[in-house]
C-alpha positions as CSV (number, residue, x, y, z in Angstrom):
1,M,73.7,-43.2,2.3
2,S,76.6,-40.9,3.1
3,D,79.5,-41.9,5.3
4,S,78.3,-39.4,7.8
5,Q,74.9,-41.1,8.0
6,Q,76.6,-44.5,8.1
7,Q,78.6,-43.4,10.9
8,Q,75.5,-42.3,12.8
9,T,73.4,-45.4,12.1
10,D,76.3,-47.9,12.5
11,P,78.2,-46.7,15.4
12,A,81.2,-48.8,16.5
13,P,80.4,-50.8,19.6
14,A,81.9,-49.2,22.6
15,A,83.7,-51.3,25.3
16,S,81.5,-51.7,28.4
17,P,83.3,-50.3,31.5
18,R,83.9,-52.5,34.5
19,W,82.4,-51.5,37.8
20,W,85.7,-51.7,39.6
21,S,87.7,-49.6,37.1
22,R,88.1,-45.8,37.6
23,P,85.8,-43.8,35.2
24,E,87.6,-41.7,32.8
25,T,86.6,-38.2,31.8
26,P,86.8,-37.8,27.9
27,A,89.3,-35.3,27.0
28,Q,88.3,-32.1,25.3
29,E,89.3,-32.4,21.7
30,A,89.4,-29.8,18.9
31,P,87.1,-30.5,15.9
32,A,88.8,-32.6,13.4
33,E,89.3,-31.4,9.8
34,L,87.8,-33.5,6.9
35,R,90.1,-35.1,4.4
36,A,89.5,-35.2,0.7
37,D,87.6,-38.5,1.0
38,G,85.3,-36.9,3.5
39,H,86.7,-38.6,6.6
40,P,88.0,-36.4,9.4
41,Q,91.7,-35.8,9.4
42,A,93.7,-36.3,12.4
43,S,95.1,-33.4,14.0
44,P,98.8,-33.3,14.2
45,A,100.1,-34.3,17.7
46,P,101.1,-31.4,19.8
47,A,104.7,-30.9,20.5
48,P,105.7,-32.5,23.8
49,D,105.9,-30.1,26.8
50,P,109.0,-31.1,28.9
51,A,107.6,-29.4,32.0
52,A,104.3,-31.2,31.8
53,E,106.0,-34.5,31.2
54,A,108.1,-34.1,34.2
55,A,105.0,-33.3,36.4
56,V,103.1,-36.3,35.4
57,P,104.2,-39.5,37.2
58,A,105.1,-42.7,35.4
59,P,102.3,-45.3,35.2
60,R,102.7,-48.1,37.8
61,A,103.0,-51.7,36.6
62,A,99.9,-53.7,36.3
63,V,99.0,-55.6,39.6
64,P,96.8,-58.7,39.4
65,R,93.6,-58.3,41.3
66,Y,91.0,-61.0,42.1
67,D,87.3,-60.2,41.6
68,P,85.4,-62.2,44.1
69,W,82.2,-61.9,42.0
70,S,83.7,-63.2,38.8
71,T,84.1,-66.8,37.7
72,G,86.6,-66.0,35.1
73,P,90.3,-66.3,35.3
74,L,92.6,-63.8,37.2
75,Q,92.6,-60.5,35.1
76,V,94.7,-57.4,35.1
77,V,92.5,-54.5,35.7
78,D,93.0,-50.8,36.5
79,S,96.7,-51.1,36.3
80,G,97.2,-47.4,36.8
81,A,94.7,-46.9,39.7
82,P,96.1,-47.0,43.3
83,R,94.9,-49.7,45.8
84,R,92.0,-48.7,48.0
85,G,92.8,-50.8,51.3
86,F,92.2,-54.2,52.8
87,R,89.3,-56.5,52.0
88,L,86.7,-57.3,54.7
89,W,88.1,-60.8,55.5
90,Q,91.6,-59.3,55.8
91,V,90.3,-56.8,58.3
92,V,88.5,-59.5,60.3
93,A,91.7,-61.7,60.3
94,L,93.8,-58.8,61.4
95,A,91.4,-57.9,64.2
96,L,91.2,-61.5,65.4
97,G,95.0,-61.9,65.4
98,A,95.4,-58.6,67.3
99,A,92.8,-59.7,69.9
100,L,94.5,-63.1,70.5
101,L,97.9,-61.4,70.7
102,A,96.5,-58.8,73.2
103,G,94.9,-61.6,75.3
104,G,98.1,-63.7,75.4
105,V,100.2,-60.6,76.5
106,G,97.5,-59.6,79.0
107,G,97.3,-63.0,80.5
108,Y,101.0,-63.3,80.8
109,A,101.2,-59.9,82.4
110,G,98.5,-60.9,84.9
111,V,100.4,-64.0,85.9
112,L,103.5,-62.0,86.5
113,A,101.7,-59.4,88.5
114,E,100.0,-62.1,90.6
115,R,103.4,-63.8,91.3
116,Q,104.8,-60.5,92.1
117,A,102.0,-59.7,94.4
118,N,102.3,-63.0,96.3
119,T,106.0,-62.7,96.7
120,R,105.7,-59.1,98.0
121,L,102.5,-59.4,100.2
122,E,102.8,-57.1,103.2
123,L,99.9,-56.2,105.5
124,P,99.6,-52.8,107.0
125,Q,101.1,-52.5,110.4
126,A,101.9,-49.8,112.9
127,A,105.4,-48.7,113.2
128,V,107.5,-49.6,116.3
129,A,106.9,-46.8,118.8
130,P,109.7,-45.5,121.0
131,D,109.6,-47.0,124.5
132,K,108.3,-44.1,126.6
133,G,107.1,-46.4,129.5
134,R,103.5,-46.4,130.8
135,A,101.6,-44.1,133.2
136,P,102.7,-45.0,136.7
137,G,99.1,-45.5,137.8
138,S,98.3,-47.9,134.9
139,V,98.4,-51.7,135.3
140,A,101.5,-51.8,133.1
141,G,103.1,-49.0,135.1
142,I,102.4,-50.8,138.4
143,A,103.7,-54.1,137.0
144,A,106.9,-52.5,135.8
145,T,107.5,-51.1,139.1
146,A,106.7,-54.0,141.2
147,L,107.9,-57.0,139.3
148,P,111.7,-56.7,140.1
149,G,110.7,-57.1,143.8
150,V,108.4,-60.2,143.3
151,V,109.9,-63.7,143.6
152,T,108.7,-67.2,143.0
153,L,109.3,-69.9,145.6
154,H,110.0,-73.5,144.7
155,V,109.6,-75.6,147.8
156,N,110.7,-79.2,148.2
157,G,109.3,-81.1,151.1
158,G,110.8,-84.4,150.5
159,E,107.7,-86.4,149.4
160,S,106.0,-83.4,147.9
161,S,106.8,-80.0,146.3
162,G,105.1,-76.9,145.6
163,T,105.3,-73.3,144.2
164,G,104.3,-70.1,145.8
165,T,105.1,-66.3,145.6
166,G,106.8,-63.8,147.8
167,F,108.1,-60.2,147.7
168,V,111.2,-58.5,149.0
169,L,110.9,-56.6,152.2
170,D,114.4,-55.1,152.6
171,P,117.9,-54.9,151.1
172,Q,119.1,-57.6,153.6
173,G,117.1,-60.2,151.6
174,H,114.0,-60.8,153.8
175,I,111.0,-62.1,151.8
176,L,107.5,-62.3,153.0
177,T,105.2,-65.2,151.8
178,N,102.4,-67.5,153.2
179,N,103.0,-69.9,155.9
180,H,101.2,-72.8,153.9
181,V,103.8,-72.2,151.1
182,V,106.8,-73.2,153.2
183,A,105.1,-75.2,156.1
184,D,106.7,-78.5,155.3
185,A,109.7,-77.2,153.4
186,R,113.2,-79.0,153.5
187,Q,114.6,-76.9,150.6
188,I,113.4,-73.5,149.3
189,T,114.6,-71.9,146.1
190,V,113.9,-68.3,145.2
191,T,113.7,-67.2,141.6
192,F,113.7,-63.5,140.7
193,S,111.9,-61.9,137.8
194,T,115.2,-61.9,135.9
195,G,115.2,-65.7,136.0
196,D,118.1,-66.0,138.5
197,S,117.6,-68.5,141.2
198,V,119.2,-68.7,144.7
199,P,118.6,-70.9,147.8
200,A,116.8,-69.4,150.7
201,E,116.5,-70.3,154.5
202,L,113.3,-70.1,156.6
203,V,113.5,-67.3,159.2
204,G,110.1,-67.8,161.0
205,R,106.5,-68.6,160.4
206,D,103.1,-68.3,162.1
207,T,100.1,-70.6,161.4
208,G,97.6,-68.2,163.0
209,Y,98.3,-65.4,160.5
210,D,99.4,-67.8,157.7
211,L,102.6,-65.7,157.3
212,A,106.3,-66.6,157.0
213,V,109.5,-65.0,156.3
214,V,112.5,-66.5,154.3
215,K,115.9,-64.9,153.5
216,V,118.4,-65.0,150.7
217,S,122.0,-64.2,151.1
218,G,124.7,-62.7,148.9
219,V,122.2,-61.1,146.4
220,R,122.9,-57.5,145.3
221,G,120.5,-55.1,143.7
222,L,117.4,-56.2,145.6
223,Q,114.4,-54.0,145.0
224,P,112.1,-54.0,148.1
225,L,108.4,-53.2,147.5
226,T,106.9,-50.2,149.4
227,L,104.4,-51.2,152.0
228,G,101.1,-49.2,151.9
229,N,98.5,-48.8,154.5
230,S,95.5,-51.1,154.5
231,E,93.5,-48.7,156.6
232,N,93.3,-46.5,153.5
233,V,91.7,-49.1,151.3
234,K,88.2,-48.6,150.1
235,V,85.7,-50.8,148.3
236,G,86.0,-50.3,144.5
237,D,89.7,-49.3,144.5
238,P,91.7,-50.7,141.7
239,V,94.3,-53.4,142.6
240,V,96.9,-55.5,140.8
241,A,98.0,-59.0,141.9
242,I,101.3,-60.5,140.9
243,G,102.3,-64.1,141.4
244,A,103.1,-67.5,139.9
245,P,99.7,-69.3,139.3
246,F,100.4,-72.9,138.4
247,D,104.1,-72.0,138.3
248,L,103.6,-69.3,135.7
249,S,106.0,-66.8,137.1
250,N,105.5,-63.0,136.8
251,T,101.8,-63.3,136.1
252,V,99.9,-60.0,136.5
253,T,96.1,-59.7,137.0
254,A,94.0,-56.8,137.9
255,G,90.7,-56.1,139.5
256,I,89.2,-54.1,142.3
257,I,88.6,-54.3,146.1
258,S,85.3,-56.2,146.4
259,A,85.0,-55.9,150.3
260,T,87.1,-55.2,153.3
261,G,87.1,-56.8,156.7
262,R,85.9,-60.1,155.3
263,P,86.4,-62.7,158.0
264,I,87.9,-66.0,156.6
265,T,89.6,-69.0,158.1
266,A,91.9,-71.4,156.3
267,G,93.7,-74.6,156.9
268,G,93.9,-76.7,160.1
269,D,91.4,-78.9,161.8
270,K,88.5,-76.7,163.3
271,G,87.8,-79.5,165.8
272,D,90.7,-78.5,168.0
273,G,91.6,-75.2,166.4
274,S,95.1,-76.2,165.4
275,D,96.9,-74.7,162.5
276,I,93.9,-72.5,161.6
277,S,94.5,-69.1,160.0
278,Y,92.2,-66.3,161.0
279,V,92.2,-63.4,158.7
280,D,90.2,-60.1,158.5
281,A,90.8,-60.1,154.8
282,L,90.6,-57.8,151.8
283,Q,88.4,-59.4,149.2
284,T,89.3,-58.8,145.5
285,D,88.0,-60.0,142.2
286,A,91.5,-59.9,140.7
287,P,92.2,-63.5,139.5
288,I,94.1,-65.4,142.1
289,N,94.9,-69.1,141.6
290,P,97.1,-71.7,143.3
291,G,100.7,-70.5,143.1
292,N,99.6,-66.8,143.8
293,S,99.8,-67.4,147.6
294,G,102.1,-65.0,149.3
295,G,102.3,-62.6,146.4
296,P,101.6,-58.9,146.8
297,L,98.2,-57.1,146.2
298,L,99.1,-53.6,145.0
299,D,97.3,-50.3,144.9
300,S,97.4,-47.7,142.2
301,S,100.7,-46.3,143.6
302,A,102.4,-49.8,143.4
303,H,102.2,-50.0,147.2
304,V,101.7,-53.3,148.8
305,I,98.2,-53.3,150.6
306,G,97.7,-57.1,151.1
307,I,99.3,-60.5,150.9
308,N,97.4,-62.8,148.7
309,S,96.5,-65.8,150.7
310,A,93.2,-67.7,149.8
311,I,90.5,-68.1,147.2
312,R,87.1,-69.4,147.3
313,G,86.7,-72.2,144.7
314,A,83.6,-73.4,143.0
315,D,81.8,-76.3,144.6
316,K,81.8,-79.5,142.5
317,D,78.3,-80.2,140.9
318,G,77.1,-77.0,142.7
319,D,77.0,-78.6,146.1
320,S,78.2,-76.4,148.9
321,G,78.6,-79.1,151.5
322,D,81.7,-81.2,151.9
323,A,82.3,-81.5,148.1
324,T,85.6,-81.2,146.6
325,R,86.6,-77.7,145.5
326,Q,87.5,-77.0,142.0
327,G,90.8,-75.2,141.4
328,G,90.8,-71.9,139.7
329,S,89.6,-68.3,140.3
330,I,85.9,-67.4,140.3
331,G,86.6,-63.9,141.3
332,L,86.7,-64.5,145.0
333,G,90.2,-63.9,146.3
334,F,91.3,-62.9,149.8
335,A,94.5,-61.2,150.9
336,I,95.9,-60.5,154.4
337,P,95.9,-56.7,155.1
338,V,99.4,-55.4,155.0
339,N,99.1,-53.7,158.3
340,Q,98.7,-57.1,159.9
341,G,101.5,-58.6,157.7
342,K,103.9,-55.8,158.5
343,R,103.6,-56.4,162.3
344,V,104.0,-60.2,162.0
345,A,106.9,-59.8,159.6
346,E,108.8,-57.5,162.0
347,E,108.2,-60.0,164.9
348,L,109.4,-63.0,162.8
349,I,112.5,-61.2,161.6
350,R,113.4,-60.1,165.2
351,T,112.6,-63.3,167.1
352,G,111.4,-65.9,164.6
353,R,107.9,-66.0,166.2
354,A,104.9,-63.8,166.2
355,T,102.6,-62.8,169.1
356,H,98.8,-62.9,169.1
357,P,96.5,-60.6,170.8
358,V,94.1,-62.4,173.2
359,I,91.2,-61.6,175.5
360,G,91.9,-64.7,177.8
361,V,88.6,-66.6,177.3
362,T,87.7,-70.1,175.9
363,L,85.0,-69.9,173.2
364,D,82.3,-72.5,172.5
365,M,83.1,-73.2,168.8
366,R,80.0,-75.4,168.5
367,Y,77.7,-72.7,169.5
368,E,75.0,-72.2,166.7
369,G,73.5,-69.0,167.9
370,D,74.3,-65.4,166.8
371,G,77.4,-64.2,168.4
372,A,80.5,-65.8,170.1
373,R,79.7,-67.7,173.3
374,V,82.1,-68.1,176.2
375,E,82.4,-71.8,177.4
376,D,81.1,-72.8,180.8
377,E,84.4,-74.6,181.5
378,G,87.8,-74.5,179.9
379,E,90.0,-77.3,178.7
380,G,90.9,-79.9,181.3
381,G,88.5,-78.4,183.8
382,K,90.2,-75.1,183.8
383,P,88.2,-71.9,184.1
384,A,86.7,-70.6,180.8
385,V,87.8,-67.1,181.7
386,T,91.5,-66.9,182.5
387,P,92.1,-65.6,186.0
388,D,93.8,-62.2,185.9
389,G,93.5,-62.1,182.0
390,P,92.2,-59.2,180.0
391,G,88.6,-60.7,179.9
392,A,88.5,-61.2,183.6
393,A,89.6,-57.7,184.2
394,A,86.9,-56.4,182.0
395,G,84.2,-58.4,183.7
396,I,83.5,-61.2,181.1
397,K,81.8,-64.3,182.7
398,A,81.3,-68.0,181.5
399,G,78.2,-68.3,179.3
400,D,78.3,-64.6,178.1
401,V,77.6,-64.1,174.4
402,I,79.9,-61.5,172.7
403,T,77.9,-59.8,169.9
404,K,80.0,-56.8,168.9
405,V,83.5,-55.6,168.8
406,D,84.0,-51.9,168.6
407,G,80.3,-51.6,167.4
408,Q,80.7,-54.1,164.6
409,R,78.5,-57.3,164.7
410,V,80.1,-60.7,165.2
411,H,78.1,-63.8,164.3
412,G,80.4,-66.6,165.7
413,G,83.6,-67.6,167.4
414,D,85.7,-67.4,164.1
415,E,84.6,-63.9,163.5
416,L,85.5,-62.7,167.1
417,I,89.0,-64.3,166.8
418,I,89.5,-62.6,163.5
419,K,88.3,-59.2,164.8
420,I,90.7,-59.5,167.8
421,R,93.7,-60.6,165.7
422,A,93.2,-57.6,163.4
423,H,94.7,-55.6,166.3
424,R,97.9,-55.6,168.3
425,P,98.5,-56.7,171.8
426,G,97.9,-53.8,174.1
427,D,95.2,-52.2,171.8
428,P,92.1,-51.2,173.7
429,L,88.7,-52.9,172.6
430,R,85.1,-52.3,173.4
431,L,82.9,-55.5,173.6
432,T,79.1,-55.7,173.7
433,V,78.0,-58.7,175.8
434,L,74.7,-60.3,176.1
435,R,74.1,-61.8,179.5
436,D,70.8,-62.9,180.9
437,G,69.0,-61.3,178.0
438,R,70.5,-58.0,178.6
439,E,73.4,-56.3,176.6
440,R,76.2,-54.5,178.4
441,T,79.4,-52.8,177.1
442,L,82.8,-53.8,178.5
443,E,86.2,-52.1,178.0
444,L,89.4,-54.2,177.9
445,V,93.0,-54.1,176.8
446,L,94.2,-56.9,174.6
447,G,96.8,-59.3,176.1
448,S,99.6,-61.3,174.2
449,A,100.3,-64.8,173.5
450,N,103.0,-66.5,171.5
451,G,102.0,-67.8,168.2
452,S,102.8,-71.2,166.8
């Protein structure tokens, strides 16, 4: 067998390539020449090319790599091949570390943000508006106009004390209030809306109208309130009340006129008629409470139209008999019309006393029928109709029942007195009288009597 055949039948075993090594491309070699012994002669090595040697990079040092599928020792493989990247476990470890780091940084940033938010918490709020005042006819505008002229009265009666309200009438320091506020006063202190307090003296008072005047001295810059006209008041008109309910000075409440010409009586002992106030009142639902007495009831022009005087309280346990009244407003307040207050205040300032218009008859206050009945006999056996008085001149007789005043019905003696006191002495009146079952109309002129 020739050498060439032996070479074909007995080939040299070739090294098996590893799967992770880079496959090599066999170089293209020129055919080898045969030597004399029949074996191929090696071709002479080509001369080195300096340019090519410079272009080929030097081989890297062998780097140990671990084959995870091999059980043999650590081997050096593919020393000249570049690394292809991270293993799977390395990627997972890096990702996990990055996630933990990001979570820690994010949590810390969140804590800082929360702390910063807590320390800088600020809710939205409107900016401070320039003080342009309020519309004159608004409640705020009326209050701003009237408050400087409203005062709080602190009254010491020796064994008792109380609080009421009043308002300035003129620059001389006269202040109008209710009689029941100062009735038993030994010492009166007036406090203005600014908080300044000065002593006051009683000028005059009248129980029949429940009005009184006090005066302060040596006070400059007084701001009297403007008096309106109660004849212009209509039901439904808006009103504002100012006072010191339960000693809460400068309290402002608002409402409407609920009724006009509402006959009310207050105070005194109705058995003998002493110290009873008879008022043809303005009714309002503006909240009025104890301490509001004597304060102004104002219209939309901030003019005084009434003097707050009385309230109707709720009956205890719903009983309307002699049960004790509960304090506090239930929307039934009553004010003395300013026209009546003006006349009485002028008389109290001039003389210290007020006059009352009268018709010169004695009324039967126990009469339960409709109307006001004239007594059969006066006190102490005197005539029930005063001789030469206004009633006698008009033709009124004992036993007559007066049913109307100027065409308005009256249902009792109290209402007749109230209707009469709503006028001035000297005013003419037209009375409707029921006598012997027949009605007749009488004309009279009101007389005058000194009040108490």
